[in-house]
N, C-alpha and C positions, 0 to 999 in steps of 0.2 A: 503493500499499499504505500504509494508516494504520488507527488505531483508532476514529477518530470521523468523523462526516460522513455524507452521504447514500449509501445503498447501492441497488443494483439490486433490484427486488422479486422478479425471477425467479431470480437467482443468489446472492443475498445477498452479493455482492461489491462493493467500492467503485466508484461510477460513474467514468467516465473523462473527463478533461478539466479544465482550471483553471477554465473558465467555470462549470462545475457544481460546483466545490469538490470535485473527484474526487481519487483517489489517484494516486500516481506509478506508472506501469507498470514492471514488471520483466520484461524480455524473456529470450529464451533465451540470448543472449550474456551478459547480465548474470548470469543464473543459473549459467551454466557457469563464469564468471569467479570467482563467489563459491564454487562447489564446488571449483574448482582451488586455491583458497587455504585450504581445509579449514575453512570456517565453516558447516557444514551446519546447525548449531543456529540461527544467524541466519536462514538460509532457512526453517527450520521456523517460527521466530517470526513473520517478516515475511509469509511466503506462507500461512500457515495460521492461527496463533493470532491475529494482528492483522487478518486478513482475513474469512474465513468459516468459522471453526471451529464444528463442531456435534458434539454427543455423541448417539450412537445406539447401538442394541443389535445384536449380531450373534450368530449361532449358530456356536459353535466346532465343532460336529459336522459340519454340512454347508457351512458357509462362506458362508451367505446372510445379507443385511441383514433385520432384521425390519421389518415394516410399521409405518407411523407411527401406525396405529389402536391406541389404547390400550385393552386389555381389563382384566380383574381381575388376571390373572397373565400374565407374558410366556410365549408358546408359539411355538416355531418351527412354522410351517405346512407345511414340507417334510418334516421328520423327526418332527414331533409329539412333541418333547421340550422340557422346560423347564428341565432341569438343566445344559444346556450353553450357557446365554445369558451373554454377557459384554458390558460397556459398552465402546465404543470411541470414539475421537475421530478424526474424518475431516473434510476440507473438505466443505462443503455442496455444492459442484459435483460431487463424487463421488457423493453421495447422489442428486442430480438426474440424473446420467448413468445410474446404475443404474435409476432409475425410468423414464427415457426408453427405455432398451434393454428393460426388461420390458414396455413398451407395445407393442414390435414382437416380443415372445416370444423375447427373448434373455436368458438367466439369467447373472448374474455370480456367480462363486464366489470367495471370498477364502480364502487360506491363512493361518490364524492360528497354526498350529502351528510353522511355521518361524520366524515372529517371536518367538514366546515361547521357542523353543530358543535363538535368538541372544541373547535378553536374559539367560538364566540362565548 
């Protein structure tokens, strides 16, 4: 986990291994230990902001990620609305996973209302 250096072309995450000047891996045990100590902000910074953060657009009406194909105006192709589009920050690997699942006809739906209610 680091902010500079080579990244994998497929996942946009740091490459592994010291030989390739890669990032330090944080496993499940390390993640759980950090969460147990109440440092979720550090985890968010290290595992997303410094690793593979990407900004994309999501429809808050149907909960789907918008396509990466940019048109004149953003429009959700599922519910055909443009007034419910919001910009979100997610790890690139999540966007990659959603596109891989879409290739085998599995649609991922994200609940954005519960997150916005918790923040208010």
